[in-house]
C-alpha positions in Angstrom: -18.0 3.0 14.7 -16.5 -0.1 11.9 -14.7 3.4 10.2 -12.8 4.5 13.2 -12.3 0.8 13.0 -11.1 0.4 9.6 -9.0 3.4 9.6 -7.4 2.3 12.7 -6.2 -0.8 10.7 -5.1 1.3 8.0 -2.8 3.4 9.9 -1.5 0.9 11.8 -0.8 -1.0 7.8 0.5 1.6 5.8 3.9 1.7 7.3 4.1 -1.6 6.1 3.3 -1.0 3.3 5.1 2.1 2.8 8.7 -0.1 4.2 8.0 -2.7 1.0 7.9 -0.4 -1.6 10.7 1.7 -0.1 12.8 -1.4 -0.3 11.0 -2.4 -3.5 12.1 0.7 -5.7 15.2 2.0 -3.3 13.0 4.9 -2.4 13.0 6.9 1.0 10.1 6.6 3.0 8.7 10.3 1.6 8.5 9.3 -1.9 6.8 6.4 -0.9 4.8 7.2 0.9 3.5 9.9 -1.8 3.8 7.5 -4.6 1.4 5.8 -2.5 -1.2 7.9 -1.9 -1.2 9.1 -5.8 -1.5 6.0 -7.2 -5.1 4.1 -7.7 -4.0 1.3 -5.6 -3.4 3.8 -2.5 -6.8 5.2 -3.4 -8.9 1.9 -3.3 -7.1 1.4 0.1 -9.1 4.3 2.1 -11.6 3.9 -0.2 -14.7 1.4 2.6 -16.2 -0.2 -0.4 -13.3 -2.0 -1.8 -12.4 -3.7 1.6 -8.8 -3.8 0.8 -8.7 -2.1 4.8 -8.6 -6.2 5.6 -5.4 -7.0 3.3 -1.9 -7.4 4.3 0.7 -5.0 3.6 2.4 -7.2 1.6 -1.4 -8.1 -0.9 -1.5 -4.2 -1.0 2.0 -3.3 -2.2 2.4 -6.2 -4.5 -1.0 -4.8 -5.7 0.6 -0.7 -6.2 3.2 -2.5 -7.8 2.1 -4.0 -10.4 0.2 -1.1 -10.8 2.5 0.0 -11.5 5.4 -1.7 -13.1 2.9 -4.2 -14.5 4.1 -7.0 -12.4 6.3 -8.0 -9.6 9.9 -8.9 -9.7 10.4 -11.4 -7.0 14.4 -10.9 -6.7 13.7 -7.1 -5.4 11.7 -8.2 -2.7 
């Protein structure tokens, strides 16, 4: 039962993560979603054991950006 709840949480958070990634990188939603799902952050977000499903979209997007760029350019947020 908890896995279903976690999947629901992830399904509701992913659009917000994608929106942040789109804005930050100036890319469209399809590209942002592709990059997220191909990343280690995306894999960790999908993994029940990491607990990332309980974190905010901004936190997860931040993890993604750091994974990709090594740091976050606050001016781009």
